[in-house]
N, CA, C and O atoms as CSV, one atom per row, in Angstrom:
chain,resi,resn,atom,element,x,y,z
A,1,MET,N,N,6.994,40.722,-35.846
A,1,MET,CA,C,6.777,39.380,-35.363
A,1,MET,C,C,6.086,39.458,-34.005
A,1,MET,O,O,5.948,40.536,-33.427
A,2,GLN,N,N,5.656,38.306,-33.507
A,2,GLN,CA,C,4.981,38.261,-32.211
A,2,GLN,C,C,5.872,38.748,-31.075
A,2,GLN,O,O,5.389,39.303,-30.088
A,3,ASP,N,N,7.193,38.533,-31.225
A,3,ASP,CA,C,8.108,38.935,-30.159
A,3,ASP,C,C,8.530,40.398,-30.256
A,3,ASP,O,O,9.356,40.858,-29.468
A,4,GLY,N,N,7.965,41.135,-31.224
A,4,GLY,CA,C,8.276,42.554,-31.366
A,4,GLY,C,C,9.425,42.854,-32.307
A,4,GLY,O,O,9.660,44.016,-32.636
A,5,CYS,N,N,10.148,41.834,-32.748
A,5,CYS,CA,C,11.265,42.033,-33.674
A,5,CYS,C,C,10.738,42.270,-35.087
A,5,CYS,O,O,9.660,41.801,-35.453
A,6,ILE,N,N,11.510,42.995,-35.857
A,6,ILE,CA,C,11.182,43.209,-37.267
A,6,ILE,C,C,12.135,42.377,-38.093
A,6,ILE,O,O,13.351,42.518,-37.962
A,7,ARG,N,N,11.610,41.513,-38.941
A,7,ARG,CA,C,12.405,40.686,-39.839
A,7,ARG,C,C,12.209,41.218,-41.261
A,7,ARG,O,O,11.081,41.433,-41.703
A,8,VAL,N,N,13.299,41.422,-41.953
A,8,VAL,CA,C,13.235,41.908,-43.323
A,8,VAL,C,C,13.550,40.753,-44.254
A,8,VAL,O,O,14.614,40.142,-44.154
A,9,LEU,N,N,12.628,40.450,-45.161
A,9,LEU,CA,C,12.848,39.400,-46.146
A,9,LEU,C,C,13.409,40.037,-47.408
A,9,LEU,O,O,12.876,41.028,-47.906
A,10,THR,N,N,14.486,39.461,-47.916
A,10,THR,CA,C,15.090,39.964,-49.144
A,10,THR,C,C,14.818,38.967,-50.266
A,10,THR,O,O,14.340,37.857,-50.028
A,11,GLU,N,N,15.125,39.374,-51.470
A,11,GLU,CA,C,14.916,38.548,-52.665
A,11,GLU,C,C,13.464,38.100,-52.771
A,11,GLU,O,O,13.181,36.925,-53.007
A,12,VAL,N,N,12.543,39.053,-52.592
A,12,VAL,CA,C,11.118,38.758,-52.698
A,12,VAL,C,C,10.589,39.298,-54.021
A,12,VAL,O,O,11.186,40.196,-54.614
A,13,ARG,N,N,9.496,38.764,-54.471
A,13,ARG,CA,C,8.833,39.231,-55.690
A,13,ARG,C,C,7.572,39.959,-55.271
A,13,ARG,O,O,6.747,39.398,-54.549
A,14,TYR,N,N,7.407,41.191,-55.708
A,14,TYR,CA,C,6.244,41.984,-55.366
A,14,TYR,C,C,5.264,41.934,-56.526
A,14,TYR,O,O,5.576,42.370,-57.634
A,15,ILE,N,N,4.082,41.402,-56.266
A,15,ILE,CA,C,3.037,41.308,-57.286
A,15,ILE,C,C,1.766,41.892,-56.672
A,15,ILE,O,O,1.102,41.221,-55.882
A,16,PRO,N,N,1.418,43.129,-57.022
A,16,PRO,CA,C,0.274,43.782,-56.382
A,16,PRO,C,C,-1.043,43.020,-56.533
A,16,PRO,O,O,-1.903,43.116,-55.658
A,17,GLN,N,N,-1.224,42.262,-57.626
A,17,GLN,CA,C,-2.481,41.560,-57.851
A,17,GLN,C,C,-2.641,40.321,-56.962
A,17,GLN,O,O,-3.758,39.832,-56.792
A,18,VAL,N,N,-1.560,39.813,-56.401
A,18,VAL,CA,C,-1.635,38.632,-55.548
A,18,VAL,C,C,-2.134,39.071,-54.173
A,18,VAL,O,O,-1.559,39.967,-53.555
A,19,LYS,N,N,-3.194,38.444,-53.706
A,19,LYS,CA,C,-3.830,38.852,-52.451
A,19,LYS,C,C,-3.057,38.383,-51.220
A,19,LYS,O,O,-3.197,38.970,-50.147
A,20,ARG,N,N,-2.248,37.338,-51.357
A,20,ARG,CA,C,-1.502,36.803,-50.221
A,20,ARG,C,C,-0.009,36.858,-50.516
A,20,ARG,O,O,0.423,36.678,-51.654
A,21,ASN,N,N,0.755,37.106,-49.486
A,21,ASN,CA,C,2.207,37.092,-49.610
A,21,ASN,C,C,2.692,35.675,-49.350
A,21,ASN,O,O,2.327,35.074,-48.340
A,22,LEU,N,N,3.504,35.135,-50.241
A,22,LEU,CA,C,4.022,33.782,-50.101
A,22,LEU,C,C,5.509,33.832,-49.769
A,22,LEU,O,O,6.252,34.652,-50.309
A,23,ILE,N,N,5.923,32.955,-48.885
A,23,ILE,CA,C,7.335,32.871,-48.512
A,23,ILE,C,C,7.874,31.546,-49.029
A,23,ILE,O,O,7.285,30.494,-48.779
A,24,SER,N,N,8.980,31.592,-49.742
A,24,SER,CA,C,9.591,30.388,-50.292
A,24,SER,C,C,10.446,29.698,-49.234
A,24,SER,O,O,11.464,30.238,-48.800
A,25,LEU,N,N,10.031,28.506,-48.824
A,25,LEU,CA,C,10.825,27.758,-47.857
A,25,LEU,C,C,12.142,27.301,-48.476
A,25,LEU,O,O,13.150,27.187,-47.779
A,26,GLY,N,N,12.138,27.041,-49.771
A,26,GLY,CA,C,13.372,26.649,-50.453
A,26,GLY,C,C,14.419,27.739,-50.389
A,26,GLY,O,O,15.595,27.456,-50.161
A,27,LEU,N,N,14.007,28.990,-50.589
A,27,LEU,CA,C,14.939,30.111,-50.517
A,27,LEU,C,C,15.450,30.298,-49.090
A,27,LEU,O,O,16.635,30.552,-48.875
A,28,LEU,N,N,14.543,30.169,-48.116
A,28,LEU,CA,C,14.978,30.280,-46.722
A,28,LEU,C,C,15.966,29.166,-46.366
A,28,LEU,O,O,16.919,29.386,-45.618
A,29,GLU,N,N,15.730,27.973,-46.908
A,29,GLU,CA,C,16.634,26.849,-46.647
A,29,GLU,C,C,18.023,27.136,-47.215
A,29,GLU,O,O,19.034,26.853,-46.572
A,30,ARG,N,N,18.067,27.701,-48.432
A,30,ARG,CA,C,19.359,28.057,-49.029
A,30,ARG,C,C,20.098,29.101,-48.202
A,30,ARG,O,O,21.326,29.174,-48.240
A,31,LYS,N,N,19.349,29.911,-47.453
A,31,LYS,CA,C,19.962,30.932,-46.609
A,31,LYS,C,C,20.314,30.404,-45.222
A,31,LYS,O,O,20.719,31.166,-44.345
A,32,GLY,N,N,20.155,29.085,-45.028
A,32,GLY,CA,C,20.591,28.475,-43.776
A,32,GLY,C,C,19.513,28.250,-42.734
A,32,GLY,O,O,19.829,27.936,-41.587
A,33,CYS,N,N,18.256,28.401,-43.100
A,33,CYS,CA,C,17.168,28.198,-42.142
A,33,CYS,C,C,16.787,26.725,-42.060
A,33,CYS,O,O,16.970,25.967,-43.013
A,34,VAL,N,N,16.249,26.333,-40.899
A,34,VAL,CA,C,15.793,24.966,-40.649
A,34,VAL,C,C,14.332,25.056,-40.222
A,34,VAL,O,O,13.940,25.980,-39.509
A,35,PHE,N,N,13.525,24.083,-40.668
A,35,PHE,CA,C,12.092,24.089,-40.377
A,35,PHE,C,C,11.719,22.865,-39.566
A,35,PHE,O,O,12.283,21.786,-39.745
A,36,SER,N,N,10.768,23.047,-38.680
A,36,SER,CA,C,10.184,21.909,-37.992
A,36,SER,C,C,8.710,22.222,-37.781
A,36,SER,O,O,8.334,23.354,-37.476
A,37,SER,N,N,7.887,21.197,-37.949
A,37,SER,CA,C,6.458,21.412,-37.767
A,37,SER,C,C,5.845,20.218,-37.052
A,37,SER,O,O,6.219,19.068,-37.284
A,38,ALA,N,N,4.896,20.522,-36.177
A,38,ALA,CA,C,4.150,19.493,-35.441
A,38,ALA,C,C,2.942,20.159,-34.821
A,38,ALA,O,O,3.004,21.297,-34.356
A,39,GLY,N,N,1.850,19.434,-34.825
A,39,GLY,CA,C,0.643,19.927,-34.171
A,39,GLY,C,C,0.094,21.216,-34.750
A,39,GLY,O,O,-0.478,22.029,-34.025
A,40,GLY,N,N,0.262,21.408,-36.041
A,40,GLY,CA,C,-0.277,22.606,-36.677
A,40,GLY,C,C,0.576,23.853,-36.496
A,40,GLY,O,O,0.139,24.949,-36.848
A,41,LYS,N,N,1.769,23.716,-35.962
A,41,LYS,CA,C,2.678,24.853,-35.774
A,41,LYS,C,C,3.966,24.594,-36.554
A,41,LYS,O,O,4.439,23.460,-36.611
A,42,MET,N,N,4.525,25.629,-37.145
A,42,MET,CA,C,5.804,25.519,-37.831
A,42,MET,C,C,6.763,26.537,-37.220
A,42,MET,O,O,6.389,27.676,-36.939
A,43,VAL,N,N,7.986,26.108,-37.023
A,43,VAL,CA,C,9.026,26.985,-36.495
A,43,VAL,C,C,10.160,27.043,-37.505
A,43,VAL,O,O,10.657,26.013,-37.959
A,44,VAL,N,N,10.564,28.260,-37.853
A,44,VAL,CA,C,11.695,28.479,-38.746
A,44,VAL,C,C,12.818,29.036,-37.884
A,44,VAL,O,O,12.654,30.060,-37.221
A,45,SER,N,N,13.957,28.357,-37.897
A,45,SER,CA,C,15.082,28.821,-37.080
A,45,SER,C,C,16.355,28.887,-37.903
A,45,SER,O,O,16.500,28.224,-38.930
A,46,LYS,N,N,17.271,29.709,-37.416
A,46,LYS,CA,C,18.574,29.851,-38.057
A,46,LYS,C,C,19.602,29.984,-36.942
A,46,LYS,O,O,19.452,30.803,-36.036
A,47,ASN,N,N,20.643,29.172,-37.022
A,47,ASN,CA,C,21.672,29.153,-35.977
A,47,ASN,C,C,21.057,28.941,-34.591
A,47,ASN,O,O,21.432,29.604,-33.624
A,48,SER,N,N,20.114,28.014,-34.515
A,48,SER,CA,C,19.423,27.646,-33.271
A,48,SER,C,C,18.594,28.773,-32.676
A,48,SER,O,O,18.217,28.699,-31.507
A,49,LYS,N,N,18.301,29.815,-33.451
A,49,LYS,CA,C,17.481,30.917,-32.980
A,49,LYS,C,C,16.193,30.964,-33.798
A,49,LYS,O,O,16.240,30.942,-35.028
A,50,ILE,N,N,15.055,31.028,-33.132
A,50,ILE,CA,C,13.773,31.072,-33.831
A,50,ILE,C,C,13.634,32.422,-34.516
A,50,ILE,O,O,13.735,33.470,-33.880
A,51,VAL,N,N,13.399,32.380,-35.833
A,51,VAL,CA,C,13.240,33.627,-36.586
A,51,VAL,C,C,11.798,33.856,-37.032
A,51,VAL,O,O,11.384,35.001,-37.214
A,52,MET,N,N,11.030,32.785,-37.208
A,52,MET,CA,C,9.629,32.907,-37.613
A,52,MET,C,C,8.829,31.752,-37.053
A,52,MET,O,O,9.353,30.664,-36.813
A,53,GLN,N,N,7.538,32.012,-36.847
A,53,GLN,CA,C,6.615,30.966,-36.441
A,53,GLN,C,C,5.370,31.080,-37.300
A,53,GLN,O,O,4.968,32.178,-37.684
A,54,ALA,N,N,4.768,29.951,-37.596
A,54,ALA,CA,C,3.564,29.935,-38.418
A,54,ALA,C,C,2.559,28.949,-37.831
A,54,ALA,O,O,2.914,28.013,-37.114
A,55,GLU,N,N,1.304,29.192,-38.159
A,55,GLU,CA,C,0.222,28.333,-37.693
A,55,GLU,C,C,-0.522,27.785,-38.907
A,55,GLU,O,O,-0.803,28.525,-39.850
A,56,ARG,N,N,-0.842,26.488,-38.887
A,56,ARG,CA,C,-1.527,25.865,-40.028
A,56,ARG,C,C,-3.025,26.086,-39.920
A,56,ARG,O,O,-3.639,25.827,-38.885
A,57,ILE,N,N,-3.595,26.569,-41.008
A,57,ILE,CA,C,-5.038,26.685,-41.144
A,57,ILE,C,C,-5.378,25.978,-42.440
A,57,ILE,O,O,-4.938,26.388,-43.515
A,58,ALA,N,N,-6.164,24.910,-42.337
A,58,ALA,CA,C,-6.447,24.010,-43.468
A,58,ALA,C,C,-5.115,23.430,-43.931
A,58,ALA,O,O,-4.460,22.728,-43.160
A,59,SER,N,N,-4.694,23.700,-45.167
A,59,SER,CA,C,-3.440,23.113,-45.646
A,59,SER,C,C,-2.321,24.139,-45.810
A,59,SER,O,O,-1.259,23.812,-46.340
A,60,LEU,N,N,-2.544,25.374,-45.364
A,60,LEU,CA,C,-1.527,26.413,-45.495
A,60,LEU,C,C,-1.047,26.875,-44.132
A,60,LEU,O,O,-1.811,26.920,-43.168
A,61,TYR,N,N,0.240,27.219,-44.068
A,61,TYR,CA,C,0.800,27.794,-42.851
A,61,TYR,C,C,0.765,29.312,-42.984
A,61,TYR,O,O,1.204,29.866,-43.992
A,62,TYR,N,N,0.236,29.983,-41.956
A,62,TYR,CA,C,0.149,31.430,-41.926
A,62,TYR,C,C,1.163,31.963,-40.922
A,62,TYR,O,O,1.192,31.549,-39.762
A,63,LEU,N,N,1.985,32.880,-41.387
A,63,LEU,CA,C,3.016,33.474,-40.553
A,63,LEU,C,C,2.365,34.265,-39.427
A,63,LEU,O,O,1.434,35.034,-39.664
A,64,LEU,N,N,2.843,34.081,-38.222
A,64,LEU,CA,C,2.332,34.824,-37.075
A,64,LEU,C,C,3.082,36.150,-36.997
A,64,LEU,O,O,3.970,36.339,-36.167
A,65,ALA,N,N,2.700,37.051,-37.879
A,65,ALA,CA,C,3.372,38.345,-37.981
A,65,ALA,C,C,2.481,39.306,-38.735
A,65,ALA,O,O,1.461,38.917,-39.304
A,66,GLU,N,N,2.873,40.547,-38.731
A,66,GLU,CA,C,2.179,41.578,-39.473
A,66,GLU,C,C,3.087,42.009,-40.615
A,66,GLU,O,O,4.262,42.300,-40.395
A,67,VAL,N,N,2.562,42.053,-41.818
A,67,VAL,CA,C,3.369,42.409,-42.982
A,67,VAL,C,C,3.399,43.921,-43.139
A,67,VAL,O,O,2.364,44.585,-43.087
A,68,GLN,N,N,4.594,44.453,-43.330
A,68,GLN,CA,C,4.769,45.870,-43.598
A,68,GLN,C,C,5.440,46.001,-44.945
A,68,GLN,O,O,6.488,45.402,-45.183
A,69,VAL,N,N,4.845,46.779,-45.826
A,69,VAL,CA,C,5.393,46.967,-47.166
A,69,VAL,C,C,5.905,48.389,-47.288
A,69,VAL,O,O,5.201,49.343,-46.956
A,70,SER,N,N,7.123,48.528,-47.761
A,70,SER,CA,C,7.723,49.846,-47.965
A,70,SER,C,C,7.346,50.347,-49.352
A,70,SER,O,O,7.452,49.611,-50.332
A,71,GLU,N,N,6.909,51.595,-49.434
A,71,GLU,CA,C,6.487,52.157,-50.717
A,71,GLU,C,C,7.282,53.407,-51.080
A,71,GLU,O,O,6.752,54.278,-51.770
A,72,GLY,N,N,8.529,53.527,-50.642
A,72,GLY,CA,C,9.327,54.712,-50.926
A,72,GLY,C,C,9.758,54.787,-52.377
A,72,GLY,O,O,9.719,53.801,-53.112
A,73,LEU,N,N,10.174,55.992,-52.772
A,73,LEU,CA,C,10.633,56.189,-54.153
A,73,LEU,C,C,11.871,55.367,-54.458
A,73,LEU,O,O,12.056,54.926,-55.592
A,74,GLU,N,N,12.732,55.153,-53.449
A,74,GLU,CA,C,13.938,54.362,-53.674
A,74,GLU,C,C,13.571,52.933,-54.079
A,74,GLU,O,O,14.198,52.341,-54.957
A,75,LEU,N,N,12.545,52.395,-53.423
A,75,LEU,CA,C,12.093,51.044,-53.746
A,75,LEU,C,C,11.538,50.985,-55.159
A,75,LEU,O,O,11.799,50.023,-55.882
A,76,TRP,N,N,10.767,52.010,-55.572
A,76,TRP,CA,C,10.234,52.032,-56.926
A,76,TRP,C,C,11.344,52.140,-57.961
A,76,TRP,O,O,11.258,51.533,-59.028
A,77,LEU,N,N,12.383,52.905,-57.655
A,77,LEU,CA,C,13.518,52.991,-58.578
A,77,LEU,C,C,14.102,51.612,-58.832
A,77,LEU,O,O,14.396,51.258,-59.974
A,78,LYS,N,N,14.272,50.828,-57.764
A,78,LYS,CA,C,14.832,49.488,-57.903
A,78,LYS,C,C,13.880,48.559,-58.646
A,78,LYS,O,O,14.308,47.785,-59.502
A,79,ARG,N,N,12.586,48.634,-58.322
A,79,ARG,CA,C,11.597,47.772,-58.982
A,79,ARG,C,C,11.538,48.014,-60.483
A,79,ARG,O,O,11.418,47.076,-61.272
A,80,LEU,N,N,11.623,49.283,-60.865
A,80,LEU,CA,C,11.469,49.641,-62.279
A,80,LEU,C,C,12.782,49.656,-63.044
A,80,LEU,O,O,12.806,50.031,-64.216
A,81,GLY,N,N,13.866,49.258,-62.408
A,81,GLY,CA,C,15.151,49.191,-63.102
A,81,GLY,C,C,15.793,50.544,-63.317
A,81,GLY,O,O,16.469,50.756,-64.324
A,82,HIS,N,N,15.591,51.471,-62.380
A,82,HIS,CA,C,16.205,52.799,-62.419
A,82,HIS,C,C,15.877,53.554,-63.716
A,82,HIS,O,O,16.769,53.859,-64.507
A,83,PRO,N,N,14.578,53.853,-63.923
A,83,PRO,CA,C,14.196,54.577,-65.139
A,83,PRO,C,C,14.630,56.039,-65.088
A,83,PRO,O,O,15.133,56.514,-64.070
A,84,ALA,N,N,14.432,56.733,-66.184
A,84,ALA,CA,C,14.795,58.145,-66.276
A,84,ALA,C,C,13.933,58.979,-65.325
A,84,ALA,O,O,12.810,58.600,-64.991
A,85,GLU,N,N,14.470,60.105,-64.903
A,85,GLU,CA,C,13.780,60.988,-63.958
A,85,GLU,C,C,12.419,61.430,-64.498
A,85,GLU,O,O,11.454,61.535,-63.741
A,86,ARG,N,N,12.343,61.680,-65.771
A,86,ARG,CA,C,11.087,62.111,-66.402
A,86,ARG,C,C,10.002,61.052,-66.255
A,86,ARG,O,O,8.841,61.381,-66.012
A,87,SER,N,N,10.374,59.786,-66.401
A,87,SER,CA,C,9.410,58.691,-66.246
A,87,SER,C,C,8.878,58.626,-64.826
A,87,SER,O,O,7.683,58.415,-64.620
A,88,ILE,N,N,9.752,58.804,-63.846
A,88,ILE,CA,C,9.342,58.785,-62.442
A,88,ILE,C,C,8.382,59.940,-62.173
A,88,ILE,O,O,7.366,59.762,-61.500
A,89,ARG,N,N,8.702,61.123,-62.699
A,89,ARG,CA,C,7.830,62.292,-62.488
A,89,ARG,C,C,6.438,62.036,-63.060
A,89,ARG,O,O,5.441,62.407,-62.441
A,90,GLU,N,N,6.359,61.408,-64.231
A,90,GLU,CA,C,5.059,61.112,-64.843
A,90,GLU,C,C,4.263,60.122,-63.998
A,90,GLU,O,O,3.050,60.273,-63.853
A,91,LEU,N,N,4.931,59.106,-63.436
A,91,LEU,CA,C,4.243,58.130,-62.593
A,91,LEU,C,C,3.722,58.767,-61.309
A,91,LEU,O,O,2.630,58.427,-60.854
A,92,VAL,N,N,4.476,59.675,-60.727
A,92,VAL,CA,C,4.026,60.363,-59.507
A,92,VAL,C,C,2.847,61.279,-59.835
A,92,VAL,O,O,1.862,61.326,-59.099
A,93,LYS,N,N,2.962,62.014,-60.965
A,93,LYS,CA,C,1.895,62.932,-61.351
A,93,LYS,C,C,0.594,62.191,-61.657
A,93,LYS,O,O,-0.488,62.690,-61.349
A,94,SER,N,N,0.692,61.006,-62.259
A,94,SER,CA,C,-0.515,60.240,-62.605
A,94,SER,C,C,-1.107,59.492,-61.407
A,94,SER,O,O,-2.214,58.962,-61.492
A,95,GLY,N,N,-0.368,59.450,-60.288
A,95,GLY,CA,C,-0.901,58.812,-59.091
A,95,GLY,C,C,-0.535,57.348,-58.938
A,95,GLY,O,O,-0.934,56.714,-57.961
A,96,VAL,N,N,0.218,56.795,-59.884
A,96,VAL,CA,C,0.643,55.394,-59.785
A,96,VAL,C,C,1.592,55.209,-58.609
A,96,VAL,O,O,1.487,54.239,-57.858
A,97,MET,N,N,2.520,56.152,-58.457
A,97,MET,CA,C,3.473,56.132,-57.348
A,97,MET,C,C,3.102,57.229,-56.374
A,97,MET,O,O,2.785,58.351,-56.770
A,98,LYS,N,N,3.145,56.889,-55.081
A,98,LYS,CA,C,2.849,57.890,-54.065
A,98,LYS,C,C,4.140,58.309,-53.388
A,98,LYS,O,O,5.059,57.506,-53.232
A,99,GLY,N,N,4.204,59.548,-52.994
A,99,GLY,CA,C,5.381,60.025,-52.288
A,99,GLY,C,C,5.818,61.378,-52.791
A,99,GLY,O,O,5.405,61.836,-53.856
A,100,GLN,N,N,6.654,61.997,-52.008
A,100,GLN,CA,C,7.200,63.282,-52.388
A,100,GLN,C,C,8.321,63.042,-53.382
A,100,GLN,O,O,9.213,62.228,-53.146
A,101,LEU,N,N,8.267,63.749,-54.480
A,101,LEU,CA,C,9.300,63.603,-55.499
A,101,LEU,C,C,10.374,64.643,-55.245
A,101,LEU,O,O,10.190,65.828,-55.521
A,102,GLU,N,N,11.490,64.185,-54.719
A,102,GLU,CA,C,12.611,65.070,-54.466
A,102,GLU,C,C,13.777,64.601,-55.308
A,102,GLU,O,O,14.013,63.400,-55.442
A,103,VAL,N,N,14.504,65.547,-55.874
A,103,VAL,CA,C,15.576,65.232,-56.810
A,103,VAL,C,C,16.638,64.357,-56.165
A,103,VAL,O,O,17.205,63.495,-56.836
A,104,GLU,N,N,16.929,64.554,-54.863
A,104,GLU,CA,C,17.978,63.754,-54.232
A,104,GLU,C,C,17.606,62.276,-54.157
A,104,GLU,O,O,18.487,61.418,-54.110
A,105,HIS,N,N,16.300,61.971,-54.144
A,105,HIS,CA,C,15.888,60.565,-54.142
A,105,HIS,C,C,16.189,59.905,-55.480
A,105,HIS,O,O,16.407,58.695,-55.545
A,106,LEU,N,N,16.203,60.691,-56.538
A,106,LEU,CA,C,16.435,60.145,-57.871
A,106,LEU,C,C,17.914,60.062,-58.212
A,106,LEU,O,O,18.265,59.624,-59.308
A,107,ARG,N,N,18.774,60.465,-57.315
A,107,ARG,CA,C,20.205,60.471,-57.570
A,107,ARG,C,C,20.894,59.320,-56.851
A,107,ARG,O,O,21.864,59.529,-56.123
A,108,CYS,N,N,20.397,58.117,-57.052
A,108,CYS,CA,C,21.030,56.974,-56.387
A,108,CYS,C,C,22.289,56.564,-57.165
A,108,CYS,O,O,22.441,56.889,-58.343
A,109,GLU,N,N,23.166,55.860,-56.493
A,109,GLU,CA,C,24.453,55.480,-57.085
A,109,GLU,C,C,24.267,54.605,-58.326
A,109,GLU,O,O,24.971,54.776,-59.321
A,110,GLU,N,N,23.310,53.659,-58.262
A,110,GLU,CA,C,23.074,52.771,-59.408
A,110,GLU,C,C,22.641,53.567,-60.639
A,110,GLU,O,O,23.081,53.283,-61.753
A,111,CYS,N,N,21.769,54.573,-60.432
A,111,CYS,CA,C,21.319,55.397,-61.561
A,111,CYS,C,C,22.487,56.154,-62.173
A,111,CYS,O,O,22.633,56.218,-63.393
A,112,MET,N,N,23.309,56.719,-61.316
A,112,MET,CA,C,24.446,57.505,-61.805
A,112,MET,C,C,25.420,56.635,-62.590
A,112,MET,O,O,25.882,57.027,-63.662
A,113,LEU,N,N,25.736,55.451,-62.055
A,113,LEU,CA,C,26.677,54.562,-62.745
A,113,LEU,C,C,26.099,54.023,-64.043
A,113,LEU,O,O,26.803,53.924,-65.048
A,114,GLY,N,N,24.815,53.675,-64.022
A,114,GLY,CA,C,24.177,53.098,-65.206
A,114,GLY,C,C,24.031,54.077,-66.355
A,114,GLY,O,O,24.007,53.676,-67.518
A,115,LYS,N,N,23.934,55.344,-66.037
A,115,LYS,CA,C,23.723,56.348,-67.070
A,115,LYS,C,C,24.998,57.097,-67.453
A,115,LYS,O,O,24.966,58.011,-68.278
A,116,SER,N,N,26.110,56.706,-66.851
A,116,SER,CA,C,27.371,57.387,-67.183
A,116,SER,C,C,27.983,56.779,-68.443
A,116,SER,O,O,27.716,55.628,-68.789
A,117,LYS,N,N,28.798,57.566,-69.112
A,117,LYS,CA,C,29.456,57.098,-70.331
A,117,LYS,C,C,30.908,56.787,-70.004
A,117,LYS,O,O,31.547,57.470,-69.204
A,118,LYS,N,N,31.407,55.744,-70.640
A,118,LYS,CA,C,32.802,55.368,-70.439
A,118,LYS,C,C,33.683,56.138,-71.415
A,118,LYS,O,O,33.287,56.424,-72.545
A,119,LEU,N,N,34.877,56.464,-70.955
A,119,LEU,CA,C,35.846,57.105,-71.841
A,119,LEU,C,C,36.455,56.050,-72.750
A,119,LEU,O,O,36.633,54.899,-72.352
A,120,THR,N,N,36.769,56.452,-73.965
A,120,THR,CA,C,37.388,55.511,-74.885
A,120,THR,C,C,38.865,55.376,-74.558
A,120,THR,O,O,39.492,56.297,-74.036
A,121,TYR,N,N,39.394,54.234,-74.869
A,121,TYR,CA,C,40.818,53.995,-74.644
A,121,TYR,C,C,41.594,54.555,-75.827
A,121,TYR,O,O,41.149,54.466,-76.971
A,122,SER,N,N,42.754,55.133,-75.543
A,122,SER,CA,C,43.584,55.625,-76.639
A,122,SER,C,C,44.325,54.438,-77.262
A,122,SER,O,O,44.572,53.422,-76.612
A,123,LYS,N,N,44.665,54.600,-78.524
A,123,LYS,CA,C,45.401,53.530,-79.197
A,123,LYS,C,C,46.818,53.475,-78.655
A,123,LYS,O,O,47.496,54.497,-78.551
A,124,GLY,N,N,47.249,52.295,-78.318
A,124,GLY,CA,C,48.602,52.133,-77.793
A,124,GLY,C,C,49.597,51.897,-78.920
A,124,GLY,O,O,49.239,51.454,-80.011
A,125,LYS,N,N,50.845,52.202,-78.630
A,125,LYS,CA,C,51.901,51.946,-79.609
A,125,LYS,C,C,52.579,50.650,-79.210
A,125,LYS,O,O,53.067,50.500,-78.089
A,126,HIS,N,N,52.599,49.742,-80.125
A,126,HIS,CA,C,53.238,48.459,-79.872
A,126,HIS,C,C,54.366,48.277,-80.888
A,126,HIS,O,O,54.117,48.040,-82.070
A,127,THR,N,N,55.572,48.389,-80.426
A,127,THR,CA,C,56.718,48.160,-81.308
A,127,THR,C,C,57.428,46.909,-80.828
A,127,THR,O,O,57.857,46.806,-79.678
A,128,LEU,N,N,57.533,45.992,-81.720
A,128,LEU,CA,C,58.152,44.711,-81.398
A,128,LEU,C,C,59.508,44.613,-82.085
A,128,LEU,O,O,59.660,44.985,-83.249
A,129,ALA,N,N,60.478,44.113,-81.353
A,129,ALA,CA,C,61.823,43.943,-81.921
A,129,ALA,C,C,61.909,42.652,-82.700
A,129,ALA,O,O,62.560,42.593,-83.743
A,130,LYS,N,N,61.258,41.621,-82.202
A,130,LYS,CA,C,61.286,40.321,-82.899
A,130,LYS,C,C,59.941,39.634,-82.700
A,130,LYS,O,O,59.178,40.038,-81.823
A,131,PRO,N,N,59.628,38.606,-83.489
A,131,PRO,CA,C,58.346,37.924,-83.356
A,131,PRO,C,C,58.135,37.358,-81.956
A,131,PRO,O,O,59.081,36.918,-81.302
A,132,LEU,N,N,56.890,37.374,-81.507
A,132,LEU,CA,C,56.442,36.873,-80.215
A,132,LEU,C,C,57.002,37.667,-79.022
A,132,LEU,O,O,57.064,37.153,-77.905
A,133,ASP,N,N,57.397,38.887,-79.259
A,133,ASP,CA,C,57.864,39.773,-78.177
A,133,ASP,C,C,56.671,40.301,-77.412
A,133,ASP,O,O,56.835,41.064,-76.461
């Protein structure tokens, strides 16, 4: 941001073909943000603290900030729904994904839980003395 702070937006949709990044004011409002605009400037605040500022050019407001996109393997794992290690290796080898492929990056907790098998329950013994016991 202009003030040197880094703001991380969550619950965003990444679409590489879209040339501009769009911010949903409705989503920010649900997260407790308040907006005010006048004279071609928009201020987004939360708990009386300014978190973002934007400037209107034509009919769109442009955020006064620099966008930084993270391209780590952990992010790709989340985007692709935690695919198998072999699939990740093929994407890195083909050049679709950039980064060093290290096995520890592919061992995230979500992957481990999603690919684990549950133990079956043993059959219980139910002996009833009388009906509705």
